DSSP file (Angstrom, degrees, kcal/mol; ACC not computed):
  #  RESIDUE AA STRUCTURE BP1 BP2  ACC     N-H-->O    O-->H-N    N-H-->O    O-->H-N    TCO  KAPPA ALPHA  PHI   PSI    X-CA   Y-CA   Z-CA
    1    1 A M              0   0    0      0, 0.0    20,-0.1     0, 0.0    22,-0.0   0.000 360.0 360.0 360.0 138.8   17.6    4.1    2.6
    2    2 A L        -     0   0    0      1,-0.1     2,-0.1     2,-0.1     5,-0.1  -0.407 360.0-108.6 -72.5 147.0   19.6    6.9    4.0
    3    3 A P    >   -     0   0    0      0, 0.0     3,-2.2     0, 0.0     4,-0.4  -0.455  35.1-107.7 -69.4 153.6   21.5    6.5    7.3
    4    4 A L  G >  S+     0   0    0      1,-0.3     3,-1.5     2,-0.2    -2,-0.1   0.821 117.3  63.9 -51.7 -36.6   20.0    8.4   10.2
    5    5 A S  G 3  S+     0   0    0      1,-0.3    -1,-0.3     3,-0.0    -3,-0.0   0.706  96.2  59.2 -64.3 -19.8   22.8   11.0   10.1
    6    6 A K  G <  S+     0   0    0     -3,-2.2    -1,-0.3     2,-0.1    -2,-0.2   0.575  83.7  98.2 -87.1 -10.3   21.7   12.1    6.6
    7    7 A Y    <   -     0   0    0     -3,-1.5     2,-0.2    -4,-0.4    -3,-0.0  -0.517  58.1-160.2 -78.3 147.4   18.2   13.2    7.7
    8    8 A S    >   -     0   0    0     -2,-0.2     3,-1.2     1,-0.0     4,-0.5  -0.596  37.1 -91.2-116.9 179.8   17.5   16.8    8.4
    9    9 A G  T >  S+     0   0    0      1,-0.3     3,-0.5    -2,-0.2     4,-0.3   0.794 125.5  55.9 -62.0 -28.9   14.9   18.8   10.3
   10   10 A S  T >> S+     0   0    0      1,-0.2     4,-2.0     2,-0.2     3,-1.1   0.641  85.6  82.8 -80.2 -12.3   12.8   19.0    7.1
   11   11 A S  H <> S+     0   0    0     -3,-1.2     4,-2.9     1,-0.3    -1,-0.2   0.886  84.4  58.6 -57.2 -39.5   12.8   15.3    6.7
   12   12 A M  H <4 S+     0   0    0     -3,-0.5    -1,-0.3    -4,-0.5    -2,-0.2   0.756 111.0  42.5 -65.0 -23.4    9.9   15.0    9.1
   13   13 A G  H <4 S+     0   0    0     -3,-1.1     4,-0.3    -4,-0.3    -1,-0.2   0.790 118.8  43.5 -88.0 -31.6    7.8   17.2    6.8
   14   14 A N  H ><>S+     0   0    0     -4,-2.0     5,-2.2     2,-0.1     3,-1.1   0.915 105.0  58.9 -80.3 -45.5    8.9   15.6    3.5
   15   15 A L  G ><5S+     0   0    0     -4,-2.9     3,-1.9     1,-0.3    -3,-0.1   0.871  99.2  55.9 -59.3 -43.5    8.7   11.9    4.3
   16   16 A P  G 3 5S+     0   0    0      0, 0.0    -1,-0.3     0, 0.0    -2,-0.1   0.760 109.7  48.2 -63.7 -20.7    5.0   11.8    5.3
   17   17 A I  G < 5S-     0   0    0     -3,-1.1    -2,-0.2    -4,-0.3    85,-0.1   0.267 124.5-101.0-102.3  12.8    4.1   13.3    1.9
   18   18 A G  T < 5S+     0   0    0     -3,-1.9     2,-0.3     1,-0.3    -3,-0.2   0.724  83.3 116.4  83.7  22.1    6.3   10.9   -0.1
   19   19 A Q      < +     0   0    0     -5,-2.2    -1,-0.3    -8,-0.1    -2,-0.2  -0.902  54.8  38.3-121.6 153.9    9.3   13.1   -0.7
   20   20 A G  S    S+     0   0    0     -2,-0.3     2,-0.3    -3,-0.1    -1,-0.1   0.270 107.3  58.7  97.9 -11.0   12.9   12.9    0.4
   21   21 A E        -     0   0    0     -7,-0.1     2,-0.5    -3,-0.1    -1,-0.0  -0.974  69.5-143.1-151.1 133.0   13.2    9.1    0.1
   22   22 A S        +     0   0    0     -2,-0.3     2,-0.3    -3,-0.1    -3,-0.1  -0.851  23.9 171.0-100.9 133.3   12.8    6.8   -2.9
   23   23 A V        -     0   0    0     -2,-0.5    -2,-0.0   -22,-0.0     0, 0.0  -0.955  29.4-118.2-134.4 155.6   11.3    3.3   -2.5
   24   24 A T     >  -     0   0    0     -2,-0.3     4,-2.2     1,-0.1     5,-0.2  -0.512  28.8-111.6 -87.8 160.4   10.1    0.7   -4.9
   25   25 A P  H  > S+     0   0    0      0, 0.0     4,-2.6     0, 0.0     5,-0.2   0.867 120.6  55.2 -56.9 -35.5    6.5   -0.5   -5.2
   26   26 A A  H  > S+     0   0    0      2,-0.2     4,-2.4     1,-0.2     5,-0.1   0.885 106.7  49.6 -66.6 -37.7    7.7   -3.9   -3.9
   27   27 A Q  H  > S+     0   0    0      2,-0.2     4,-2.2     1,-0.2    -1,-0.2   0.902 111.3  49.1 -66.6 -40.3    9.2   -2.2   -0.8
   28   28 A I  H  X S+     0   0    0     -4,-2.2     4,-2.5     2,-0.2     5,-0.2   0.945 112.4  47.8 -62.9 -47.4    6.0   -0.3   -0.2
   29   29 A A  H  X S+     0   0    0     -4,-2.6     4,-2.2     1,-0.2    -2,-0.2   0.901 110.0  53.1 -60.9 -41.1    4.0   -3.5   -0.5
   30   30 A Q  H  X S+     0   0    0     -4,-2.4     4,-1.4     2,-0.2    12,-0.3   0.913 110.6  46.7 -62.6 -42.3    6.3   -5.4    1.8
   31   31 A F  H  X S+     0   0    0     -4,-2.2     4,-1.5     2,-0.2     3,-0.2   0.923 112.4  48.6 -66.7 -43.7    5.9   -2.7    4.5
   32   32 A Y  H  X S+     0   0    0     -4,-2.5     4,-2.5     1,-0.2    -1,-0.2   0.839 106.4  58.9 -65.3 -30.5    2.2   -2.7    4.2
   33   33 A G  H  X S+     0   0    0     -4,-2.2     4,-2.1    -5,-0.2    -1,-0.2   0.879 101.8  54.1 -61.5 -37.7    2.3   -6.5    4.4
   34   34 A A  H  <>S+     0   0    0     -4,-1.4     5,-3.4    -3,-0.2     6,-0.6   0.882 108.3  48.8 -64.3 -37.9    4.0   -6.1    7.8
   35   35 A I  H ><5S+     0   0    0     -4,-1.5     3,-1.4     1,-0.2    -2,-0.2   0.942 112.8  47.4 -64.3 -46.4    1.1   -3.9    9.0
   36   36 A A  H 3<5S+     0   0    0     -4,-2.5    -2,-0.2     1,-0.3    -1,-0.2   0.826 110.0  54.7 -63.4 -31.7   -1.4   -6.5    7.7
   37   37 A N  T ><5S-     0   0    0     -4,-2.1     3,-0.5     3,-0.2    -1,-0.3   0.100 123.9 -98.5 -92.9  22.1    0.6   -9.3    9.4
   38   38 A G  T < 5S-     0   0    0     -3,-1.4    -3,-0.2     1,-0.2    31,-0.2   0.763  84.9 -43.5  71.9  24.9    0.5   -7.7   12.8
   39   39 A G  T 3 <S+     0   0    0     -5,-3.4    24,-3.0     1,-0.3    25,-1.2   0.476 103.5 129.3 100.0   3.9    4.0   -6.2   12.6
   40   40 A I  E <   -A   62   0A   0     -6,-0.6     2,-0.5    -3,-0.5    -1,-0.3  -0.837  48.8-146.1 -97.3 120.9    5.8   -9.2   11.1
   41   41 A L  E     -A   61   0A   0     20,-3.2    20,-1.8    -2,-0.6     2,-0.3  -0.742  20.0-173.9 -86.7 126.4    7.9   -8.4    8.0
   42   42 A K        -     0   0    0     -2,-0.5    18,-0.1   -12,-0.3    17,-0.1  -0.894  31.1-104.0-119.4 150.3    7.9  -11.2    5.4
   43   43 A A        -     0   0    0     15,-0.4     2,-0.1    -2,-0.3    17,-0.0  -0.540  42.4-116.1 -70.0 132.9    9.9  -11.5    2.2
   44   44 A P        -     0   0    0      0, 0.0     2,-0.3     0, 0.0    14,-0.1  -0.387  37.8-178.1 -68.3 149.6    7.7  -10.9   -0.8
   45   45 A H        -     0   0    0      1,-0.1     3,-0.1    -2,-0.1    12,-0.0  -0.993  29.1-156.2-147.3 152.3    7.2  -13.7   -3.2
   46   46 A V  S    S+     0   0    0     -2,-0.3     2,-0.4     1,-0.2    -1,-0.1   0.813  83.8  34.6 -96.5 -38.2    5.4  -14.3   -6.5
   47   47 A V        -     0   0    0      1,-0.1    -1,-0.2     3,-0.0     3,-0.1  -0.938  51.7-170.5-122.1 143.2    4.9  -18.0   -6.3
   48   48 A R  S    S+     0   0    0     -2,-0.4     7,-3.3     1,-0.3     2,-0.4   0.799  77.3  22.6 -94.7 -38.1    4.3  -20.2   -3.3
   49   49 A R  E     -B   54   0B   0      5,-0.3     2,-0.4     7,-0.0    -1,-0.3  -0.972  55.0-164.0-135.0 146.5    4.7  -23.6   -5.0
   50   50 A V  E >  S-B   53   0B   0      3,-2.4     3,-2.1    -2,-0.4    -3,-0.0  -0.991  87.0 -14.1-127.6 121.9    6.4  -24.9   -8.1
   51   51 A D  T 3  S-     0   0    0     -2,-0.4    -1,-0.1     1,-0.3     3,-0.1   0.868 130.3 -54.7  51.8  39.5    5.3  -28.4   -9.3
   52   52 A G  T 3  S+     0   0    0      1,-0.2     2,-0.4     0, 0.0    -1,-0.3   0.345 112.8 120.7  81.3  -7.0    3.6  -28.8   -5.9
   53   53 A K  E <   -B   50   0B   0     -3,-2.1    -3,-2.4     1,-0.0    -1,-0.2  -0.772  68.8-115.2 -95.6 133.8    6.8  -28.1   -3.9
   54   54 A L  E     -B   49   0B   0     -2,-0.4     2,-0.4    -5,-0.2    -5,-0.3  -0.445  27.4-127.5 -64.7 130.3    6.8  -25.2   -1.4
   55   55 A V        -     0   0    0     -7,-3.3    -1,-0.1    -2,-0.2     2,-0.1  -0.673  30.1-113.1 -79.5 129.8    9.2  -22.5   -2.5
   56   56 A T        -     0   0    0     -2,-0.4     2,-0.3     1,-0.0    -1,-0.1  -0.368  35.1-159.3 -66.3 141.2   11.6  -21.7    0.4
   57   57 A Q        -     0   0    0     -2,-0.1     3,-0.1     1,-0.0   -12,-0.1  -0.865  21.8-101.5-120.5 154.3   11.1  -18.2    1.8
   58   58 A M        -     0   0    0     -2,-0.3   -15,-0.4     1,-0.1    -1,-0.0  -0.326  52.6 -89.2 -66.4 155.8   13.4  -16.0    3.9
   59   59 A K        -     0   0    0    -17,-0.1     2,-0.2     1,-0.1    -1,-0.1  -0.330  40.6-132.1 -65.1 149.3   12.6  -15.9    7.6
   60   60 A S        -     0   0    0    -18,-0.1     2,-0.3    -3,-0.1   -18,-0.2  -0.654  23.9-171.3 -97.4 159.6   10.2  -13.3    8.8
   61   61 A H  E     -A   41   0A   0    -20,-1.8   -20,-3.2    -2,-0.2     2,-0.3  -0.995  29.0 -98.5-151.3 155.6   10.8  -11.0   11.7
   62   62 A R  E     +A   40   0A   0     -2,-0.3   -22,-0.2   -22,-0.3     3,-0.1  -0.552  34.1 169.6 -75.7 130.2    9.0   -8.5   13.8
   63   63 A I        +     0   0    0    -24,-3.0     2,-0.3     1,-0.3   -23,-0.2   0.479  68.7  17.6-116.3  -9.1    9.5   -4.8   12.9
   64   64 A M  S    S-     0   0    0    -25,-1.2    -1,-0.3   -30,-0.1   -23,-0.0  -0.986  89.4 -87.2-155.1 158.3    6.8   -3.2   15.0
   65   65 A K     >  -     0   0    0     -2,-0.3     4,-2.2     1,-0.1     3,-0.3  -0.325  36.5-121.2 -63.2 148.5    4.7   -4.1   18.0
   66   66 A A  H  > S+     0   0    0      1,-0.2     4,-2.4     2,-0.2     5,-0.2   0.867 115.5  55.8 -58.7 -36.1    1.4   -5.9   17.2
   67   67 A S  H  > S+     0   0    0      2,-0.2     4,-2.0     1,-0.2    -1,-0.2   0.855 106.3  49.9 -67.1 -34.2   -0.4   -3.0   18.9
   68   68 A T  H  > S+     0   0    0     -3,-0.3     4,-2.5     2,-0.2    -2,-0.2   0.921 110.9  49.1 -68.0 -44.1    1.3   -0.5   16.6
   69   69 A A  H  X S+     0   0    0     -4,-2.2     4,-2.7     1,-0.2    -2,-0.2   0.901 110.8  50.9 -61.3 -40.7    0.3   -2.5   13.5
   70   70 A A  H  X S+     0   0    0     -4,-2.4     4,-2.1     2,-0.2    -1,-0.2   0.902 110.3  48.9 -64.2 -41.0   -3.3   -2.7   14.8
   71   71 A A  H  X S+     0   0    0     -4,-2.0     4,-2.0     2,-0.2    -2,-0.2   0.913 112.9  47.4 -65.3 -41.9   -3.4    1.1   15.3
   72   72 A L  H  X S+     0   0    0     -4,-2.5     4,-2.7     2,-0.2    -2,-0.2   0.908 109.4  53.8 -64.4 -41.8   -2.0    1.6   11.8
   73   73 A R  H  X S+     0   0    0     -4,-2.7     4,-1.6     1,-0.2    -2,-0.2   0.915 108.5  49.8 -58.4 -43.3   -4.5   -0.9   10.3
   74   74 A Q  H  X S+     0   0    0     -4,-2.1     4,-1.2     1,-0.2    -1,-0.2   0.899 110.7  49.4 -64.2 -40.1   -7.4    1.1   12.0
   75   75 A M  H  < S+     0   0    0     -4,-2.0     4,-0.5     1,-0.2     3,-0.4   0.911 109.2  52.3 -63.5 -41.2   -6.0    4.3   10.5
   76   76 A L  H >< S+     0   0    0     -4,-2.7    22,-1.6     1,-0.2     3,-0.7   0.779 103.0  58.6 -68.4 -26.2   -5.8    2.7    7.1
   77   77 A E  H >< S+     0   0    0     -4,-1.6     3,-1.8    20,-0.3     4,-0.4   0.849  95.2  66.0 -66.0 -33.8   -9.4    1.6    7.4
   78   78 A G  G >< S+     0   0    0     -4,-1.2     3,-1.0    -3,-0.4    -1,-0.2   0.718  82.8  74.2 -61.6 -22.3  -10.3    5.3    7.8
   79   79 A V  G <  S+     0   0    0     -3,-0.7     7,-2.6    -4,-0.5    -1,-0.3   0.785  99.6  46.1 -60.5 -27.2   -9.2    6.0    4.2
   80   80 A F  G <  S+     0   0    0     -3,-1.8    -1,-0.2    -4,-0.3    -2,-0.2   0.509  96.6  93.5 -95.0  -6.9  -12.4    4.3    3.1
   81   81 A R  S X  S-     0   0    0     -3,-1.0     3,-3.0    -4,-0.4     6,-0.2  -0.352  97.1 -67.3 -82.6 167.1  -14.7    6.1    5.5
   82   82 A E  T 3  S+     0   0    0      1,-0.3    -1,-0.2     5,-0.1     3,-0.1  -0.293 128.2  21.4 -53.6 130.3  -16.7    9.2    4.8
   83   83 A G  T 3  S+     0   0    0      1,-0.4    -1,-0.3    -3,-0.1     2,-0.1   0.247  98.2 123.0  90.7 -12.3  -14.2   12.0    4.4
   84   84 A G  S X  S-     0   0    0     -3,-3.0     3,-1.4    -6,-0.1    -1,-0.4  -0.380  76.4-111.8 -78.3 161.6  -11.3    9.6    3.6
   85   85 A T  T 3  S+     0   0    0      1,-0.3     3,-0.2     2,-0.1    -5,-0.1   0.694 117.7  36.3 -70.3 -17.6   -9.3    9.8    0.4
   86   86 A A  T >  S+     0   0    0     -7,-2.6     3,-1.9    -5,-0.2    -1,-0.3  -0.032  75.2 127.4-120.9  30.9  -10.8    6.5   -0.9
   87   87 A A  T <   +     0   0    0     -3,-1.4    -1,-0.1     1,-0.3    -2,-0.1   0.748  67.8  63.3 -60.1 -24.4  -14.3    6.9    0.5
   88   88 A A  T 3  S+     0   0    0     -4,-0.2     2,-0.6    -3,-0.2    -1,-0.3   0.675  85.6  86.7 -75.2 -15.9  -15.8    6.2   -3.0
   89   89 A V    <   +     0   0    0     -3,-1.9     2,-0.4     2,-0.0    -3,-0.1  -0.761  57.8 162.3 -89.8 121.4  -14.3    2.7   -3.1
   90   90 A K        -     0   0    0     -2,-0.6     5,-0.1     5,-0.0    70,-0.1  -0.996  29.3-171.0-140.2 142.5  -16.6    0.2   -1.4
   91   91 A I    >   -     0   0    0      3,-0.4     3,-2.3    -2,-0.4    -2,-0.0  -0.906  39.0-121.5-128.4 104.1  -17.0   -3.6   -1.4
   92   92 A P  T 3  S+     0   0    0      0, 0.0     3,-0.1     0, 0.0    -2,-0.0  -0.140  93.7  16.3 -51.4 130.6  -20.2   -4.4    0.4
   93   93 A G  T 3  S+     0   0    0      1,-0.2    78,-2.1    77,-0.1     2,-0.4   0.314 109.3  93.9  92.0  -7.2  -19.7   -6.7    3.4
   94   94 A Y    <   -     0   0    0     -3,-2.3     2,-0.5    76,-0.2    -3,-0.4  -0.926  62.7-143.5-123.1 143.3  -15.9   -6.1    3.6
   95   95 A T        -     0   0    0     -2,-0.4    31,-3.3    -3,-0.1     2,-0.3  -0.904  26.8-163.6 -98.7 131.0  -13.8   -3.7    5.6
   96   96 A L        -     0   0    0     -2,-0.5     2,-0.4    29,-0.2   -16,-0.3  -0.731   9.1-159.2-113.1 160.4  -10.8   -2.5    3.6
   97   97 A A  E     +C  123   0C   0     26,-1.8    26,-2.6    -2,-0.3     2,-0.3  -0.998  31.3 114.0-139.2 139.7   -7.5   -0.8    4.6
   98   98 A G  E     -C  122   0C   0    -22,-1.6     2,-0.4    -2,-0.4   -19,-0.3  -0.992  45.2-113.4 178.7-176.2   -5.2    1.2    2.4
   99   99 A K  E     -C  121   0C   0     22,-2.3    22,-1.8    -2,-0.3     2,-0.2  -0.991  16.8-141.3-146.9 132.2   -3.5    4.5    1.5
  100  100 A T  E     -C  120   0C   0     -2,-0.4     2,-0.3    20,-0.2    20,-0.2  -0.521  21.6-168.7 -84.4 158.7   -3.6    6.7   -1.5
  101  101 A G  E     -C  119   0C   0     18,-2.2    18,-3.2    -2,-0.2     2,-0.4  -0.986  19.3-178.0-151.3 142.4   -0.6    8.4   -2.9
  102  102 A T  E     -C  118   0C   0     -2,-0.3     2,-0.4    16,-0.2    16,-0.2  -0.949  20.4-179.7-136.9 116.0    0.3   11.2   -5.3
  103  103 A A  E     -C  117   0C   0     14,-2.7    14,-2.3    -2,-0.4     2,-0.3  -0.933  29.0-125.0-124.2 140.9    4.0   11.9   -5.9
  104  104 A N  E     -C  116   0C   0     -2,-0.4    12,-0.3    12,-0.2     2,-0.1  -0.645  35.6-124.2 -73.7 134.8    5.9   14.3   -8.0
  105  105 A K  E     -     0   0C   0     10,-2.8     7,-3.2    -2,-0.3     2,-0.6  -0.479  19.8-116.2 -76.4 153.3    8.4   12.4  -10.2
  106  106 A V  E     -C  111   0C   0      5,-0.2     2,-0.4    -2,-0.1     5,-0.2  -0.829  35.8-179.7 -91.4 124.0   12.0   13.3  -10.0
  107  107 A V  E >  S-C  110   0C   0      3,-3.2     3,-1.5    -2,-0.6     8,-0.0  -0.990  70.0 -13.2-127.6 122.1   13.2   14.7  -13.3
  108  108 A D  T 3  S-     0   0    0     -2,-0.4    -1,-0.1     1,-0.3     3,-0.1   0.870 130.4 -52.9  53.5  40.2   16.9   15.8  -13.7
  109  109 A G  T 3  S+     0   0    0      1,-0.2     2,-0.3    -3,-0.0    -1,-0.3   0.524 122.0  92.6  80.1   5.6   17.4   15.7   -9.9
  110  110 A K  E <  S-C  107   0C   0     -3,-1.5    -3,-3.2    -5,-0.0     2,-0.4  -0.944  83.8 -99.8-131.8 152.4   14.4   17.9   -9.1
  111  111 A Y  E     -C  106   0C   0     -2,-0.3    -5,-0.2    -5,-0.2     2,-0.1  -0.572  42.7-132.3 -70.9 126.4   10.7   17.3   -8.3
  112  112 A S  E     -     0   0C   0     -7,-3.2    -7,-0.1    -2,-0.4    -1,-0.1  -0.449  11.3-155.1 -76.8 149.4    8.6   17.8  -11.4
  113  113 A D  E    S+     0   0C   0     -2,-0.1    -1,-0.1    -9,-0.1     3,-0.1   0.167  95.7  38.2-107.1  16.9    5.5   20.0  -11.3
  114  114 A S  E    S+     0   0C   0      1,-0.2     2,-0.5    -9,-0.1    -1,-0.1   0.419 102.4  70.3-139.7  -4.0    4.0   18.2  -14.4
  115  115 A A  E     +     0   0C   0    -10,-0.2   -10,-2.8     2,-0.0     2,-0.3  -0.976  61.5 169.7-122.0 129.0    5.0   14.5  -14.0
  116  116 A Y  E     -C  104   0C   0     -2,-0.5    23,-2.7   -12,-0.3     2,-0.4  -0.854  32.3-141.8-135.3 163.7    3.4   12.3  -11.3
  117  117 A I  E     -CD 103 138C   0    -14,-2.3   -14,-2.7    -2,-0.3     2,-0.4  -0.994  19.2-159.4-124.6 123.0    2.9    8.8  -10.0
  118  118 A A  E     +CD 102 137C   0     19,-2.3    19,-3.2    -2,-0.4     2,-0.3  -0.850  22.0 174.5 -99.6 136.9   -0.6    8.0   -8.6
  119  119 A S  E     -CD 101 136C   0    -18,-3.2   -18,-2.2    -2,-0.4     2,-0.3  -0.941  25.7-174.4-143.1 162.3   -0.7    5.1   -6.2
  120  120 A F  E     -CD 100 135C   0     15,-2.2    15,-3.4    -2,-0.3     2,-0.4  -0.924   6.3-178.7-152.6 133.4   -2.8    3.0   -3.9
  121  121 A V  E     +CD  99 134C   0    -22,-1.8   -22,-2.3    -2,-0.3     2,-0.3  -1.000  23.0 136.7-131.5 135.2   -1.7    0.1   -1.6
  122  122 A G  E     -CD  98 133C   0     11,-2.4    11,-3.0    -2,-0.4     2,-0.3  -0.970  35.7-129.0-163.8 176.2   -4.1   -1.8    0.6
  123  123 A F  E     -CD  97 132C   0    -26,-2.6   -26,-1.8    -2,-0.3     9,-0.2  -0.963  23.9-114.1-140.1 157.0   -5.3   -5.1    1.9
  124  124 A A  E    S+ D   0 131C   0      7,-2.0     6,-2.6    -2,-0.3     7,-2.2  -0.996  89.4  20.8-148.6 145.8   -8.6   -6.9    2.2
  125  125 A P  S    S-     0   0    0      0, 0.0    -1,-0.2     0, 0.0   -29,-0.2   0.772  77.8-149.1 -62.6 155.6  -10.3   -7.9    4.4
  126  126 A A  S    S+     0   0    0    -31,-3.3   -30,-0.1     1,-0.2    -2,-0.1   0.873  91.8  44.5 -63.9 -39.2   -8.8   -5.4    6.8
  127  127 A T  S    S+     0   0    0      1,-0.3    -1,-0.2   -32,-0.2   -31,-0.1   0.759 132.4  17.3 -82.7 -24.4   -9.2   -7.5   10.0
  128  128 A N  S    S-     0   0    0     -3,-0.1    -1,-0.3   -91,-0.0    -2,-0.1  -0.552  90.1-150.9-143.3  72.8   -8.0  -10.8    8.5
  129  129 A P        +     0   0    0      0, 0.0    -3,-0.1     0, 0.0     3,-0.1  -0.147  30.2 163.9 -60.2 134.7   -6.1   -9.9    5.4
  130  130 A K        +     0   0    0     -6,-2.6     2,-0.4     1,-0.3    -4,-0.1   0.565  68.5  39.5-114.3 -25.1   -5.9  -12.4    2.5
  131  131 A F  E     -D  124   0C   0     -7,-2.2    -7,-2.0    -6,-0.1     2,-0.5  -0.988  54.8-166.7-133.3 137.8   -4.8  -10.0   -0.2
  132  132 A L  E     -D  123   0C   0     -2,-0.4     2,-0.4    -9,-0.2    -9,-0.2  -0.996  18.8-173.1-118.3 126.2   -2.4   -7.1   -0.4
  133  133 A I  E     -D  122   0C   0    -11,-3.0   -11,-2.4    -2,-0.5     2,-0.5  -0.976   9.6-170.5-127.9 129.3   -2.7   -5.1   -3.6
  134  134 A S  E     -D  121   0C   0     -2,-0.4     2,-0.5   -13,-0.2   -13,-0.2  -0.981   3.1-171.2-121.4 127.2   -0.5   -2.3   -4.8
  135  135 A V  E     +D  120   0C   0    -15,-3.4   -15,-2.2    -2,-0.5     2,-0.4  -0.976   4.6 179.7-121.0 121.9   -1.5   -0.1   -7.8
  136  136 A M  E     -D  119   0C   0     -2,-0.5     2,-0.6   -17,-0.2   -17,-0.2  -0.987   8.4-167.0-122.8 128.6    1.0    2.3   -9.3
  137  137 A V  E     -D  118   0C   0    -19,-3.2   -19,-2.3    -2,-0.4     2,-0.6  -0.943  12.4-150.1-118.2 110.2    0.1    4.5  -12.2
  138  138 A D  E    S-D  117   0C   0     -2,-0.6   -21,-0.2     1,-0.3    -2,-0.0  -0.703  77.8 -12.8 -83.7 119.2    3.2    6.2  -13.8
  139  139 A Q  S    S-     0   0    0    -23,-2.7    -1,-0.3    -2,-0.6   -22,-0.1   0.975  87.2-139.3  52.9  68.2    2.2    9.5  -15.4
  140  140 A P        -     0   0    0      0, 0.0     2,-0.3     0, 0.0     3,-0.2  -0.221  17.1-157.0 -57.4 141.4   -1.6    9.1  -15.3
  141  141 A A        +     0   0    0      1,-0.1     3,-0.2     4,-0.0    -2,-0.0  -0.793  59.9  63.8-114.5 159.9   -3.4   10.4  -18.3
  142  142 A G  S    S-     0   0    0     -2,-0.3    -1,-0.1     1,-0.2     2,-0.1   0.573 115.3 -64.9 104.9  11.2   -7.0   11.5  -18.6
  143  143 A G  S    S+     0   0    0     -3,-0.2     2,-0.3     1,-0.2    -1,-0.2  -0.249 107.9  83.8 113.6 -48.4   -7.2   14.5  -16.4
  144  144 A S        +     0   0    0     -3,-0.2    -1,-0.2     1,-0.1     0, 0.0  -0.708  38.7 179.4 -99.1 146.1   -6.5   13.3  -12.8
  145  145 A I        +     0   0    0     -2,-0.3     2,-0.2    -3,-0.1   -42,-0.2   0.397  50.0 111.7-113.2  -3.4   -3.2   12.8  -11.2
  146  146 A F    >>  -     0   0    0      1,-0.1     4,-2.4   -28,-0.1     3,-0.8  -0.534  65.0-139.7 -88.5 138.2   -4.4   11.7   -7.8
  147  147 A G  H 3>>S+     0   0    0     -2,-0.2     5,-2.8     1,-0.2     4,-1.0   0.843 104.1  59.7 -56.9 -35.9   -4.1    8.2   -6.3
  148  148 A A  H 345S+     0   0    0      1,-0.2    -1,-0.2     3,-0.2   -60,-0.1   0.841 116.1  31.8 -62.9 -33.6   -7.6    8.5   -4.9
  149  149 A E  H <45S+     0   0    0     -3,-0.8    -2,-0.2     3,-0.1    -1,-0.2   0.707 131.7  29.7 -97.8 -23.6   -9.1    9.0   -8.4
  150  150 A V  H  <5S+     0   0    0     -4,-2.4     4,-0.5   -31,-0.1    -3,-0.2   0.858 129.8  23.2-104.4 -49.4   -6.7    6.9  -10.5
  151  151 A A  T  X5S+     0   0    0     -4,-1.0     4,-2.2    -5,-0.4    -3,-0.2   0.836 111.3  63.2 -94.3 -36.3   -5.3    4.1   -8.4
  152  152 A A  H  ><S+     0   0    0     -5,-2.8     4,-2.3     1,-0.2     5,-0.2   0.903 101.7  51.8 -60.9 -43.4   -7.9    3.5   -5.6
  153  153 A P  H  > S+     0   0    0      0, 0.0     4,-2.0     0, 0.0    -1,-0.2   0.888 109.2  51.5 -60.8 -36.2  -10.7    2.5   -8.0
  154  154 A A  H  > S+     0   0    0     -4,-0.5     4,-2.6     2,-0.2     5,-0.2   0.916 108.0  52.1 -64.7 -42.4   -8.4   -0.1   -9.6
  155  155 A F  H  X S+     0   0    0     -4,-2.2     4,-3.1     1,-0.2     5,-0.3   0.931 108.5  51.7 -55.7 -46.2   -7.6   -1.4   -6.1
  156  156 A G  H  X S+     0   0    0     -4,-2.3     4,-2.4     1,-0.2    -2,-0.2   0.900 111.3  46.0 -59.3 -43.5  -11.4   -1.7   -5.4
  157  157 A K  H  X S+     0   0    0     -4,-2.0     4,-2.1     2,-0.2    -1,-0.2   0.910 115.5  45.7 -67.4 -42.6  -12.0   -3.7   -8.7
  158  158 A I  H  X S+     0   0    0     -4,-2.6     4,-2.7     2,-0.2    -2,-0.2   0.933 115.0  47.2 -66.7 -45.2   -9.0   -6.0   -8.1
  159  159 A A  H  X S+     0   0    0     -4,-3.1     4,-2.8    -5,-0.2     5,-0.3   0.909 111.4  51.2 -63.8 -42.6   -9.9   -6.6   -4.5
  160  160 A S  H  X S+     0   0    0     -4,-2.4     4,-2.0    -5,-0.3    -1,-0.2   0.931 113.0  45.3 -60.1 -46.4  -13.6   -7.3   -5.3
  161  161 A F  H  X S+     0   0    0     -4,-2.1     4,-3.3     2,-0.2    -2,-0.2   0.940 114.8  47.7 -61.7 -47.8  -12.6   -9.8   -7.9
  162  162 A A  H  X S+     0   0    0     -4,-2.7     4,-2.5     2,-0.2    -2,-0.2   0.902 111.7  48.7 -64.3 -43.4  -10.0  -11.5   -5.7
  163  163 A L  H  <>S+     0   0    0     -4,-2.8     5,-2.6     2,-0.2    -1,-0.2   0.913 117.1  43.1 -62.2 -42.6  -12.3  -11.8   -2.7
  164  164 A N  H ><5S+     0   0    0     -4,-2.0     3,-1.1    -5,-0.3    -2,-0.2   0.927 113.6  50.6 -67.3 -46.5  -15.1  -13.2   -4.8
  165  165 A Y  H 3<5S+     0   0    0     -4,-3.3    -2,-0.2     1,-0.3    -1,-0.2   0.891 115.1  42.5 -61.7 -41.8  -12.8  -15.5   -6.8
  166  166 A D  T 3<5S-     0   0    0     -4,-2.5    -1,-0.3    -5,-0.2    -2,-0.2   0.393 109.6-124.5 -87.0   4.1  -11.2  -17.0   -3.6
  167  167 A K  T < 5 +     0   0    0     -3,-1.1    -3,-0.2     1,-0.2    -4,-0.1   0.885  42.7 174.8  55.1  43.8  -14.7  -17.2   -2.0
  168  168 A I      < -     0   0    0     -5,-2.6    -1,-0.2    -6,-0.2     3,-0.1  -0.728  30.2-127.0 -79.2 118.1  -13.6  -15.1    1.1
  169  169 A P        -     0   0    0      0, 0.0    -1,-0.0     0, 0.0   -76,-0.0  -0.308  26.1 -96.6 -68.8 149.3  -16.8  -14.6    3.1
  170  170 A P              0   0    0      0, 0.0   -76,-0.2     0, 0.0   -77,-0.1  -0.204 360.0 360.0 -56.8 157.0  -17.9  -11.1    4.1
  171  171 A Q              0   0    0    -78,-2.1   -77,-0.1    -3,-0.1   -78,-0.1   0.469 360.0 360.0 -79.5 360.0  -16.9  -10.2    7.6
């Protein structure tokens, strides 16, 4: 991440559309996890237990007010409402939260106009999250390059399976 002194006036226009700063899918998932957890940032982990023993985790800490996280969660729910970028994705009985993304890849130090990454990151259920799912499609093939059309449907299928598999009741 760049130090504050390196940001310019155009940064405020670039950052919201996913340009000007590179982050990994794990970093994106970790930040969205903080939104889902009421503003508490937790270290990502792949396994919780090994041979029945709890794997030690780094301490968590607050990175935003709970009220800010709640406001962001509500905005992310809007992505699934009519007019939202993932309105076609539905899991009956559940409220979902997430964000689509379509980014130009950097090729030889410049943003490409032919190579893309389509993404979706979200959590379910939105009000009491049990799952955080991040889908990244590097150079989508088949016609569409957009996260809403390529990655969001995959999120919906994975979330539907996970909610059902873990017997998470509808809200």
